[in-house]
C-alpha positions as CSV (number, residue, x, y, z in Angstrom):
1,M,11.1,-22.6,5.2
2,R,13.1,-24.8,2.4
3,E,9.9,-25.0,0.6
4,V,9.7,-21.3,-0.1
5,D,13.3,-20.8,-0.4
6,V,13.6,-17.8,2.4
7,Q,15.7,-18.2,5.6
8,V,14.1,-16.0,8.4
9,T,16.5,-15.9,11.5
10,G,14.8,-13.2,13.2
11,C,14.1,-9.3,13.4
12,F,17.0,-7.4,11.4
13,I,18.3,-5.1,14.1
14,G,21.6,-3.1,14.2
15,G,22.8,-5.2,11.1
16,E,22.3,-8.5,12.8
17,W,19.5,-11.1,12.7
18,M,17.9,-11.9,16.3
19,I,15.6,-13.8,18.1
20,M,15.3,-12.2,21.8
21,D,12.7,-15.0,22.8
22,K,12.4,-18.2,20.9
23,E,9.4,-19.2,22.9
24,R,7.5,-16.2,21.3
25,L,6.7,-16.9,17.6
26,I,4.4,-16.2,15.4
27,E,2.9,-18.7,12.4
28,V,2.8,-17.5,8.8
29,K,0.5,-19.1,6.9
30,N,-0.2,-19.8,3.3
31,P,-3.8,-18.4,2.6
32,G,-4.3,-20.8,-0.2
33,D,-4.2,-24.2,1.8
34,G,-3.7,-23.2,5.3
35,S,-0.2,-24.5,5.7
36,V,2.3,-23.1,7.8
37,L,5.1,-21.1,5.7
38,A,7.4,-20.1,8.7
39,F,7.8,-19.0,12.2
40,V,8.9,-15.5,12.9
41,P,9.6,-13.6,16.1
42,R,6.8,-12.2,18.0
43,G,8.6,-8.7,18.6
44,G,7.4,-6.1,21.1
45,K,8.3,-3.1,23.0
46,E,12.0,-4.5,23.7
47,E,12.7,-5.3,20.2
48,I,11.4,-1.9,19.0
49,D,13.5,0.0,21.8
50,L,16.4,-1.8,20.4
51,A,16.0,-1.2,16.9
52,V,15.1,2.6,17.4
53,K,18.3,3.2,19.4
54,E,20.5,1.2,16.8
55,A,18.7,3.5,14.1
56,K,19.5,6.5,16.1
57,K,23.1,5.6,16.4
58,A,23.5,4.9,12.9
59,F,21.7,8.2,11.9
60,H,24.1,10.2,13.8
61,S,27.0,8.3,13.2
62,K,30.1,10.0,11.0
63,E,29.7,7.2,8.3
64,W,26.2,8.0,7.4
65,K,27.0,11.5,7.4
66,M,29.6,11.2,5.0
67,F,27.9,8.6,2.9
68,K,27.3,10.8,-0.1
69,P,23.6,11.5,-1.9
70,Y,25.5,10.0,-5.1
71,N,26.6,7.0,-3.4
72,R,23.2,6.3,-1.7
73,G,21.7,6.6,-5.5
74,K,24.3,4.1,-6.4
75,L,23.2,1.8,-3.6
76,L,19.5,2.0,-4.6
77,Y,20.6,1.3,-8.1
78,Q,22.3,-2.0,-7.0
79,I,19.4,-2.9,-4.7
80,A,16.9,-2.8,-7.8
81,E,19.5,-5.0,-9.7
82,V,19.5,-7.8,-7.1
83,I,15.7,-7.8,-6.7
84,R,15.5,-8.4,-10.7
85,E,18.0,-11.2,-10.0
86,N,15.7,-12.8,-7.8
87,K,12.4,-11.9,-9.2
88,D,11.1,-15.4,-9.5
89,K,12.0,-16.2,-5.9
90,L,10.6,-13.3,-4.5
91,A,7.2,-13.4,-6.8
92,K,7.0,-17.3,-5.5
93,L,7.3,-15.9,-1.9
94,E,5.0,-12.9,-2.2
95,T,2.3,-15.6,-3.9
96,L,2.6,-18.1,-0.7
97,D,2.4,-15.6,1.7
98,V,-0.2,-13.3,0.4
99,G,-2.1,-15.4,-1.9
100,K,-2.2,-13.4,-4.8
101,P,-1.9,-15.0,-8.4
102,L,1.8,-15.5,-9.4
103,A,1.5,-13.0,-12.3
104,Q,0.4,-10.2,-10.1
105,S,3.3,-10.9,-7.5
106,A,5.8,-10.9,-10.5
107,V,4.0,-7.4,-11.2
108,D,4.9,-6.3,-7.7
109,V,8.6,-7.4,-7.8
110,E,8.9,-5.0,-10.8
111,I,7.2,-2.5,-9.1
112,A,9.6,-2.7,-5.9
113,A,12.6,-2.4,-8.2
114,R,11.5,0.6,-9.8
115,Y,10.8,2.3,-6.5
116,F,14.4,1.9,-5.8
117,E,15.3,3.1,-9.2
118,Y,13.3,6.0,-9.1
119,Y,14.5,7.3,-5.7
120,A,18.4,6.2,-6.8
121,G,17.9,9.0,-9.2
122,V,16.6,11.6,-6.7
123,A,19.1,10.9,-4.0
124,D,21.6,13.7,-5.2
125,K,18.6,16.1,-6.5
126,I,17.2,17.0,-3.3
127,L,17.5,20.9,-3.8
128,G,17.1,24.0,-1.7
129,E,16.1,27.6,-2.8
130,T,17.7,30.8,-2.5
131,I,15.4,33.4,-1.4
132,P,15.9,37.3,-2.1
133,V,15.3,39.2,1.2
134,E,17.4,42.6,1.4
135,P,20.8,43.7,-0.1
136,G,23.7,42.2,2.0
137,I,22.1,38.9,3.1
138,I,22.1,35.8,1.4
139,D,19.2,33.6,2.5
140,Y,19.0,30.0,1.2
141,T,17.1,26.6,2.5
142,V,18.4,23.3,2.9
143,R,16.3,20.0,2.9
144,E,17.9,17.8,5.6
145,P,16.5,14.3,6.7
146,I,13.8,14.1,9.3
147,G,15.6,11.3,11.3
148,I,14.3,8.1,12.5
149,V,11.2,7.0,10.1
150,G,9.0,4.4,11.3
151,H,7.1,2.4,8.4
152,I,3.9,0.3,9.7
153,I,3.5,-2.0,6.2
154,P,0.1,-3.6,5.6
155,W,-0.7,-7.2,4.7
156,N,-1.9,-6.9,1.0
157,Y,1.4,-5.3,-0.8
158,P,4.1,-6.1,1.8
159,L,7.1,-6.2,-1.1
160,Q,5.9,-3.1,-3.0
161,I,5.3,-1.1,0.1
162,A,8.3,-2.2,2.0
163,A,10.4,-1.3,-1.1
164,R,8.7,1.9,-1.3
165,S,9.4,2.6,2.3
166,I,13.3,1.7,2.2
167,S,13.8,3.5,-0.7
168,V,12.6,6.9,0.0
169,S,14.0,6.5,3.4
170,I,17.6,5.6,2.2
171,A,17.3,8.2,-0.7
172,T,16.8,11.2,1.6
173,G,19.3,10.1,4.0
174,N,16.9,8.5,7.0
175,A,17.4,5.7,9.1
176,A,14.2,3.2,9.2
177,V,12.5,0.9,11.5
178,L,10.2,-1.1,9.4
179,K,7.0,-3.3,11.2
180,P,5.7,-5.8,8.7
181,A,2.4,-7.0,9.1
182,E,2.3,-10.2,11.1
183,D,0.2,-12.1,8.4
184,T,2.6,-11.3,5.5
185,P,6.4,-10.5,6.9
186,L,8.2,-12.8,4.4
187,T,9.3,-10.8,1.4
188,T,10.2,-7.9,3.7
189,L,12.5,-10.1,5.2
190,K,13.6,-11.7,2.2
191,L,14.3,-8.2,0.8
192,V,16.3,-7.1,3.7
193,E,18.2,-10.2,3.4
194,L,19.3,-9.5,-0.1
195,I,20.3,-5.7,0.7
196,E,22.3,-6.9,3.8
197,P,25.7,-7.4,2.0
198,L,25.3,-4.3,-0.4
199,G,27.4,-1.9,2.1
200,L,24.3,0.0,3.7
201,P,25.8,1.2,7.2
202,K,24.7,-1.1,10.1
203,G,21.3,0.3,11.9
204,I,20.3,2.3,9.1
205,L,17.4,-0.1,8.1
206,N,16.1,-2.2,10.7
207,V,12.8,-4.5,10.9
208,V,10.9,-6.0,13.6
209,T,8.5,-8.6,13.0
210,G,5.2,-8.7,15.7
211,Y,1.7,-8.0,16.0
212,G,0.4,-4.5,15.4
213,N,-0.9,-4.0,19.0
214,E,2.5,-4.8,20.2
215,A,5.2,-4.0,18.0
216,G,3.1,-1.6,16.0
217,A,1.8,0.3,19.1
218,A,5.5,0.4,20.3
219,L,6.8,2.0,17.3
220,S,4.1,4.4,16.7
221,A,4.7,5.5,20.4
222,H,8.4,5.9,20.5
223,P,9.7,8.9,21.7
224,D,12.9,9.0,19.4
225,I,10.8,8.3,16.3
226,N,10.8,11.5,13.8
227,H,8.0,10.5,11.4
228,I,5.4,7.7,11.1
229,T,4.2,6.3,7.8
230,F,1.3,3.8,8.5
231,T,-0.9,1.9,5.6
232,G,-4.0,0.3,6.9
233,S,-7.4,0.7,8.5
234,V,-9.2,4.1,9.8
235,E,-9.6,2.9,13.1
236,T,-5.6,1.7,13.7
237,G,-4.7,4.8,11.8
238,K,-6.5,7.1,14.3
239,R,-4.4,5.3,16.9
240,V,-1.4,5.6,15.4
241,M,-1.9,9.3,15.2
242,E,-3.0,9.5,18.6
243,S,0.4,8.1,20.0
244,A,2.3,10.0,17.5
245,A,0.9,13.0,18.6
246,K,1.8,12.6,22.1
247,N,5.6,12.9,21.0
248,I,4.6,15.9,18.4
249,V,5.7,13.5,15.5
250,P,4.1,13.9,12.0
251,V,2.3,11.1,10.3
252,T,1.7,9.9,6.7
253,L,-1.6,7.9,6.9
254,E,-2.7,5.8,3.8
255,L,-6.2,4.6,5.2
256,G,-9.3,3.1,3.5
257,G,-11.2,3.9,0.4
258,K,-14.4,3.2,-1.3
259,S,-13.1,4.3,-4.7
260,P,-15.9,4.6,-7.8
261,N,-15.5,4.0,-11.3
262,I,-18.2,6.5,-12.9
263,V,-19.4,5.3,-16.2
264,F,-21.0,7.4,-18.6
265,A,-23.0,6.1,-21.6
266,D,-20.6,7.7,-24.2
267,C,-17.7,5.6,-22.9
268,N,-15.5,3.2,-24.4
269,D,-17.4,0.2,-22.9
270,E,-15.0,-2.6,-23.8
271,Q,-12.2,-0.6,-22.4
272,A,-14.4,0.3,-19.3
273,L,-15.4,-3.0,-18.8
274,E,-11.8,-4.3,-18.6
275,W,-10.6,-2.0,-16.0
276,V,-13.9,-2.3,-13.7
277,L,-13.3,-6.0,-13.4
278,K,-9.7,-5.7,-13.0
279,S,-9.9,-2.9,-10.4
280,I,-12.0,-5.2,-8.2
281,V,-10.6,-8.6,-8.3
282,Q,-6.8,-7.6,-8.4
283,N,-5.4,-9.3,-5.4
284,A,-9.1,-10.4,-4.4
285,G,-10.2,-7.1,-4.1
286,Q,-7.7,-6.7,-1.1
287,T,-6.5,-3.3,-2.4
288,C,-7.2,0.3,-0.7
289,S,-7.7,1.6,-4.0
290,A,-9.7,-0.8,-5.3
291,G,-12.4,0.3,-7.6
292,S,-15.1,-1.2,-5.1
293,R,-18.1,0.9,-6.3
294,L,-19.7,0.9,-10.0
295,V,-21.6,3.9,-10.5
296,I,-22.9,4.0,-13.9
297,E,-25.6,6.1,-15.9
298,K,-28.7,4.7,-15.9
299,T,-29.4,4.1,-19.8
300,I,-26.4,1.7,-20.1
301,K,-26.6,-0.1,-16.9
302,E,-28.5,-3.3,-17.8
303,T,-26.3,-3.9,-20.6
304,F,-22.9,-3.3,-18.9
305,V,-23.7,-5.2,-15.6
306,A,-24.8,-8.3,-17.8
307,K,-21.2,-8.1,-19.9
308,L,-19.9,-7.8,-16.4
309,I,-21.4,-10.9,-14.8
310,D,-20.4,-12.9,-17.7
311,A,-16.7,-11.6,-17.5
312,M,-16.9,-12.6,-13.7
313,E,-18.2,-16.0,-14.0
314,K,-15.4,-16.8,-16.7
315,L,-12.5,-16.0,-14.2
316,T,-10.8,-19.0,-12.9
317,I,-10.4,-19.5,-8.9
318,G,-7.6,-21.4,-7.3
319,P,-4.3,-21.0,-5.2
320,G,-1.9,-17.8,-6.6
321,I,0.9,-20.2,-7.1
322,E,-1.2,-22.1,-10.1
323,N,-1.8,-18.4,-11.5
324,H,-5.4,-18.6,-11.4
325,D,-7.5,-15.1,-12.4
326,L,-8.4,-15.0,-8.6
327,G,-6.5,-16.4,-5.4
328,P,-7.9,-16.5,-1.9
329,V,-8.5,-13.7,0.5
330,L,-5.8,-13.7,3.1
331,S,-7.5,-15.5,6.3
332,Q,-10.7,-16.6,8.0
333,K,-10.9,-13.3,9.7
334,Q,-10.7,-11.5,6.6
335,Y,-13.1,-14.1,4.6
336,E,-15.7,-14.0,7.5
337,R,-15.5,-10.0,7.7
338,I,-16.1,-10.0,3.7
339,K,-19.1,-12.7,4.1
340,S,-20.8,-10.5,6.8
341,F,-21.2,-7.7,4.2
342,I,-22.8,-10.3,1.5
343,D,-25.1,-11.4,4.6
344,L,-26.4,-8.1,5.1
345,A,-27.0,-7.7,1.4
346,R,-29.0,-10.7,1.5
347,Q,-31.0,-9.9,4.7
348,E,-31.6,-6.3,3.4
349,G,-32.9,-7.7,-0.3
350,I,-30.1,-6.4,-2.3
351,R,-29.5,-8.5,-5.4
352,I,-26.8,-10.5,-5.8
353,A,-26.2,-10.4,-9.1
354,T,-23.2,-13.1,-9.0
355,G,-21.2,-14.8,-6.9
356,G,-21.6,-14.3,-3.1
357,E,-20.5,-17.7,-1.8
358,R,-17.1,-19.7,-0.9
359,E,-15.4,-21.4,-3.5
360,L,-14.3,-25.0,-2.8
361,V,-10.9,-25.9,-4.6
362,E,-10.2,-29.3,-4.7
363,G,-6.8,-30.1,-2.6
364,C,-6.8,-26.5,-1.0
365,E,-10.2,-27.1,1.2
366,S,-8.8,-25.2,3.7
367,G,-8.2,-22.3,1.6
368,Y,-10.2,-18.9,1.8
369,F,-11.6,-18.7,-1.5
370,L,-14.5,-16.5,-2.4
371,Q,-16.5,-16.0,-5.8
372,P,-16.3,-12.5,-7.1
373,T,-19.7,-10.7,-6.2
374,I,-21.8,-7.8,-7.6
375,L,-24.4,-6.3,-5.5
376,D,-26.9,-4.8,-7.9
377,N,-28.7,-1.4,-7.3
378,V,-27.4,-0.6,-3.7
379,P,-28.8,3.0,-2.9
380,A,-25.9,5.2,-2.7
381,I,-26.3,5.8,1.0
382,H,-26.5,2.0,2.1
383,H,-23.9,0.8,4.3
384,L,-22.5,-1.2,1.6
385,A,-21.9,1.6,-0.7
386,Q,-20.5,3.5,2.1
387,E,-18.0,1.2,4.1
388,E,-14.8,-0.6,2.8
389,I,-15.4,-4.4,2.2
390,F,-11.9,-5.2,1.1
391,G,-12.8,-8.1,-0.9
392,P,-13.7,-9.0,-4.4
393,V,-17.3,-7.5,-4.0
394,L,-18.5,-4.6,-6.3
395,T,-21.5,-2.5,-5.7
396,V,-23.6,-1.0,-8.3
397,T,-25.4,2.2,-8.1
398,T,-27.0,4.3,-11.1
399,F,-27.3,7.9,-11.9
400,E,-29.0,10.1,-14.7
401,T,-27.0,13.4,-14.6
402,E,-23.5,14.5,-14.2
403,E,-24.3,16.3,-11.1
404,E,-26.0,13.4,-9.5
405,A,-22.8,11.1,-10.5
406,I,-20.6,13.6,-8.6
407,E,-22.5,13.8,-5.9
408,I,-22.7,9.8,-5.5
409,A,-19.3,9.7,-5.9
410,N,-18.3,12.1,-3.3
411,G,-20.8,10.8,-0.8
412,T,-19.0,8.3,1.3
413,P,-16.5,9.2,4.4
414,Y,-13.7,8.4,1.9
415,G,-11.5,10.0,-0.9
416,L,-8.8,7.9,-2.3
417,V,-9.0,7.3,-6.0
418,A,-11.8,7.5,-8.7
419,G,-11.9,6.6,-12.3
420,V,-13.7,8.3,-15.0
421,W,-15.1,6.7,-18.4
422,S,-16.3,9.0,-20.9
423,E,-15.1,9.8,-24.6
424,N,-16.0,13.5,-23.9
425,I,-12.8,14.8,-22.5
426,G,-14.4,18.3,-21.3
427,R,-16.9,16.3,-19.2
428,A,-14.0,14.1,-18.1
429,H,-11.9,17.0,-16.8
430,R,-15.3,19.0,-15.4
431,V,-16.0,15.8,-13.4
432,A,-12.5,15.2,-12.4
433,S,-12.0,18.9,-11.2
434,M,-15.3,18.2,-8.7
435,L,-14.0,14.9,-7.1
436,Q,-12.9,14.8,-3.7
437,C,-10.2,12.2,-3.8
438,G,-6.3,12.1,-4.2
439,Q,-6.0,10.5,-7.4
440,V,-8.4,10.5,-10.5
441,F,-8.0,8.1,-13.6
442,I,-9.7,9.1,-16.9
443,N,-10.4,6.1,-19.4
444,H,-8.0,3.7,-17.5
445,Y,-7.6,2.8,-13.9
446,G,-3.9,2.6,-12.4
447,S,-1.0,2.9,-14.7
448,G,2.5,1.1,-14.3
449,G,2.4,0.9,-10.4
450,G,2.2,4.7,-10.3
451,I,5.7,5.3,-8.6
452,A,6.1,8.5,-10.0
453,Q,2.3,9.5,-9.1
454,P,1.7,11.2,-5.8
455,F,-0.9,8.7,-4.0
456,G,-2.8,9.6,-0.9
457,G,-6.4,10.4,0.0
458,Y,-8.8,13.0,1.5
459,K,-11.3,13.0,4.1
460,K,-11.1,9.4,6.1
461,S,-8.6,8.0,3.2
462,G,-5.7,10.0,5.2
463,F,-3.3,12.7,4.5
464,G,-0.1,13.1,3.0
465,R,1.3,11.8,-0.1
466,E,3.7,8.4,-0.8
467,K,5.2,8.0,-4.3
468,G,6.6,10.5,-6.7
469,L,8.8,13.5,-5.7
470,E,5.8,14.6,-3.6
471,A,6.9,12.0,-0.9
472,L,10.2,13.7,-0.3
473,R,8.2,16.4,1.8
474,N,7.3,13.4,4.1
475,Y,11.1,12.4,4.6
476,T,12.8,15.7,4.8
477,Q,12.7,19.1,6.9
478,V,13.6,22.4,5.8
479,K,16.1,24.7,7.2
480,N,16.5,28.1,6.8
481,V,19.9,29.8,6.8
482,A,20.6,33.6,6.7
483,V,24.0,35.2,6.0
484,K,24.8,38.8,6.5
485,F,27.6,39.6,4.4
486,H,29.5,43.5,4.5
487,E,29.3,45.3,1.1
C-alpha cells in the first residue's frame, strides 16, 4: 500500500474501519502491469446488514436531524477543498487502480471536487411550494430526505461517481451505504478517509467492499434501504431492480449505451474529428456515454475516416501512470470480451480499418493494452452496431438523408447520449428533437464533466437522472401539509 500512498484498513461502517473476516480478502490489481496494489475486505450480507443498521441509526438520530442544511453545505465545501489539497495523490491512485492516463485522472479529481461544491450550494435551497386550495386553508409541500440510500458504484469512474453519490446524499439529508466495484475500490476508500475527520456524524456515510453478487446483491435486496442508485450493465441493472421491487424500493438506473456521433457533410470536420476520437478513446472506451458509433453522411465518409485512422495511429499506448494517450483496459475478462467483438468482425467479413490487436508494451507484458479500433461499413442492424462493446472500438455506418440518420441513431436498444455535427443549426435542433436519448450534444461531445447537466437514459439505458438539480428528485420525497384556519 505504500506504493500508492493509501491506507485501507477495511470497510467503513458506523464511523469505524473494520475487517470482519481477515481470511476473506480481494486482490486489487493494477491493469497496467498486473501487480497487486492492495487487499480489501470481501464484504457480504453481514457487513451490509451492519452498515445499513448504522446508517439507519444515524439517519434517525437527533444529531443528524439538528444538522442544519447550511452546515451540510459548509461540510461539502470542506470536502471539495480537501480533495483539491490531495489532488495528486488521488489522481495517481485512480490511474493505478483503473488504468486511465494520469491527465484523465486529474480531470476526474477536479470533477469530484466540483460535485461537492455544486451540491454544497444546493443544500439549503431544497424548496417546497405553496398551493392555492381554497379560502381558510394554507397548503404547502416539503421535500424531505428519502432515508437510507444504497449506491452501487461502477469500476470505470469510481472517484467521480462516488463523489456524485456522497455529495447529493449529504446535501439532501440522507444516509448512504456505498458498494464500490471490487476491481477499483481504492479512491472511494481514500475519499472516505479524507472525509472522516471533517465532522460528518458517524453512520451517515458507510462503505462496504465486496463482489457484486454478494455485497451488491445484499445491498439491493435489503429491506431497510429506501432508494438504490446503480450504474453498470443492463443485466445487473435488471437484477438490482428485481431485488428492490420486492421491497417496493425506487431505483435510479444508469445502464449501457451505444451512443452515436451523427456527422453531416456540412460539419466543421476538424472539430468533429477531434471529438469523435476523444469520445471513443477516453478511458480506453470504457465509458457508458462513449461515442461508440460514427454515423456519417456518405459523401464525406471516406475522407473523414482516413483522417480518423491517421489520428488513431498516432496515439501513444502505455501505462496510465506515464500519461500516454491510451491506457489499458481493466482486466483480462474485459480484454477478452472486447476481443470477442473484434473476432466476430473478422469472422463476418467486417473491415477492420485500423487496430484490432493487443499492444505489447515493454515492461508491462501483463497489462491489457488494446489498439484503438475502427470497424468500417458496419450495417446499422448488425450485432456490432447494436451492442455495447465497452472498449476503444468504433463502428462506422453511413447515411444519405437526415431521416435515415435519425433512424440509424435511434435504432438500438439504448438511448443514453448522442452527438450532432452540423453547421446548419436548424437541422441540428431538428435532429436533436427526434433523438431518443437522455443527452444530446451539438457540435461538441461532453462539457466540463456535466456536473449541472441531468444525465440518464431512454430505453435500456435506464431511468431516473443523476447530476444537476434534477438528481434531487431521487433523494427526496414530497410531503403535503394542509392547515385549516378560522377566518
